[in-house]
C-alpha positions, 0 to 999 in steps of 0.5 A: 491668156489661153494656152493656145490663142488664135491670132488673126492678122488684119489691115487696120480692122481688128477692133471693128471685127472684134466689135462686130463678132462680139455683137453676134455671139453670146458669151462674147466681149472685147477684153482689151484694145492696145495701142502701139508703143512706138511706130510700127510698119503697120501704123504710128505710135498709139494706133490700135495694134492688138485687140483681145476678145472672147467669142463664145468663151474662146479667147482671140487676138486681132493684130493690125499687122498691115496689108501683107496677108489676107484671110482665105478658106484654109482656116475657118471657124465652125459654129455649132448651131442647135437649130435652124433659128441659130443657123439663120441668125448667124448666117444672116448676121455674118453675111450682112454688110458685105459678107458672101454666102458660100457652099455647104454651110460656108460663108465669108464675113465682110472681113474675109474670114471664113465661117462654117455655120453647122447645125448639129442635125447635119452631123447626125444625118450625114454620119452612117449610124445604121442607114448608109443610104439615108446618110448618103442622101443627106450628104448629097442634099447638103452638097447642093446647099448654101445655108444649111436647111435642116428640114430639107436634110431630113426630107432627103435622109427620109427619101423624100 
């Protein structure tokens, strides 16, 4: 186990979510599915209680804890994207089948988990590295977007 492992609380969907996410991201896999040793408040003995999985090399645990808690935007996962093709692929996959696009590169997947699909170029263009006006224009363009469009950010930064 990793020194720190995020544990995500689900209402019976941990295995489904782990299978979904590991099908999207490279270097990902379901590492273990574990049934409850006895009846629990969230299910009967033998029902899936935890799912261990790896996303892009990072360990996670999904816990089927019941309906007491739901995901919200206070926690999100940032996905570092090399280019527009990666942005498009992750955005489309995570918003499919009930996911919801959001503003500024944010989205919610069908499980209600928030993701930020962020191209590296966004960070380069919005940081003040000698041309504060260009960084401001790129930032203003980003604030008008749902899915991040790198070409549009570059046009805005260039003043066009």
